[in-house]
C-alpha positions, 0 to 999 in steps of 0.5 A: 294145235289143239288142247281140251278142258274138262266139262261136266253135264249129262249129255250122251257120251260117245267115243271121240267124233273128230280126228286127232289134230295131226298133220294129215288134219290140216292137209285134208282141210286145205283139200276140202276147201279147195274143192268147196270153191271148185265144185261149187263154181263147176255146178253154179256156173258150168252146169248153168244150175244157178247159185240159188238152186245149187245152194238149195241142193246143197243145203238139203245134202248137208242136212243128209250127210250131218244126220248120218255123221251125227248118228254115228257112235265114233269118228269114221274117216270117210263120213267125217270128211264127206261132212267137211266137204259138203259143209265147205261148198254150202258155206261157200255158197251162203256167202256168194248168195249175199254177195252176187244175189243180194249185193251184200258188201264183202266187208258187211258179210265178213262182219256178219259172219264174225259176229255169228262165229262169236255168238255160236262160241259164246253159247258153246263155251257158256254150255260146255266150258270149252271150245276144245275140239279135242274130245267131241263126244256128246251130241251137243258139243258135236252140233256146235262144232258143225255149226261152227265149222259151217260159219268159219267156211262162210267167214273165210269165204267173205274175208278171202273175197274181201281181201281179193277186192281190196288188194287186186292181187291174182289167183297166185299171190294171193295164196301168199297171205293166208299161207303166211298167216298159217305159218305165224299162227303156228310158230305163235303157238308153238311159242305159247298161244292159247292152243283153241284160238290157234286152232280156229284162227287156223281153222278159218284161214285154211278157207282162203287158202285152200280157195285161192289155190283152186282158183290158181289151178282152175282159171284160165292162164289168161287170168293168172291161173294154171288153166285146169278148169273147175271140173279137173281141179275138183276131181283132182282134189277129191282123189286126193282126199279119198286117197288119204282118207283110205290111208287114214281108215287103214293106219288109224293115223288120226285116231285117239288110241281106244282103250278099255278104259276109253270104252268103259268111259263111253256111258261114264262122266267125262275124265280129264283128257291129257293136255299139252303142258301150258306155256308160263303166263309171260310167254302166253301174253307175250304171244297174244300181244304178238298176235294182235301186232300181226293182226294190226300189220296185216290190216295195214297192209290190206289198207295200203293195198286198197289205197293203190290204183288197182283191179279187183280180181275176184278170184273166188268166182273167176269173175273178170277184174273190175275197176276199184280205184284210180279214177272217178266213178262214171255219170250215167251219160259217161258210161253210156258214151263209154258203151257205145265206144268201146263195147262191141255193138252185137254183145250190147245188143243182145244184152239190151234185147234180153232186158227190153224182153224182161221189161215187157214181161214184168209190165205183162205181169208174167213174173215167172217168165220174167224172172226166167229172162233174169237168169238169161240176162245174168248168164249173158252178161257173165258170158260177155264179162271178159271181153266187156271188162277188157274193152272198158272196165270202168263202163263194165263195172258201171253196167254191172252195178246196174244189173244187180238191182235188176236181178234183185228186183225181179227175183225177189219173194215179193216183186214190186212192179214199180221198182222192177220197172225202174231198175229195168229203165235205168239199165236200158238208159245206160245200154244204147240201141244199135 
């Protein structure tokens, strides 16, 4: 699903740094996105490292693997796919930080990453005159390529989560939409759709497909999954990736054939690469028009399902469902009454106690201690999420929307005590004392 174009330049030439776009490429790409989803969740949630610290760790790891990858003279399967896995995890974490840590709506983060990807592609094309990855054999091209890959993972995460939020689909049914869209894009490519456009659309779509597959395998059965858990799912898919990489290393099934002429070309100007014969202009235009119809139909489907009463199943985080449609938002008095009537007293008391401790530390000027308590508040709330949401999803959603400002205020780089106190008091007003 990819072609190349020739370009001129003086950048150092290397042998191709990416694999041939064969079926194994897409299989292993989906496996990598699944690992990116489940492994990040395992470290962040199961090990209790926390979202921000997990992102910091993987940003450092990403820098290291990219440095090694870009110093290699040619494509090497193990290092290439290790880089893809790490970028998958890191891109997912960046989107999760915007959503969970900073409270940015998924629709807005999707738009931000879409614009960022458009900017990357614009600069890449203006410099190289192609967005093809058929021959990534200069350092600038490889840098643009990996930056685009990182942004596509972040964009795919945002789009996938936004779809779940709009539709309320569970982890099983949520696999169907990206899978169907991938099949349609493949058919349109066969019909005459521009290969570079088809490749990058497919690259974005594999992210929600792989993530939803990981959720389906890892989530508990009472949340619509198979109950394998994030750790088991991660190791199963990592094992599959390793097996395929070993196979590709031995067979070289995903490598271009390197002739003596290719080796001489490493230090010579680039020749035009072999390309697939272009489809007639009429078919290319028709394929592009059909792609527009598919996009419009997809948006219409999401808009229709969003208008129906449903619960938002954020399978990307393994979260309990939250009410998003079907009734008017609660007032604070209504939410307080619902908490008192429906939530278990001991769980409410625990959340309230941690909130009071956080408020006391803020008033004492102990910002470090307050931040630690805020993390404890987040952990306790997440632990009780399923039970409280099941008891009253509207009350849970109201309190959840009050906890987010608390976490942002207390964890801010330069905390404002007045904002912290206000956010904490508003939360306490909804949590009745025992």
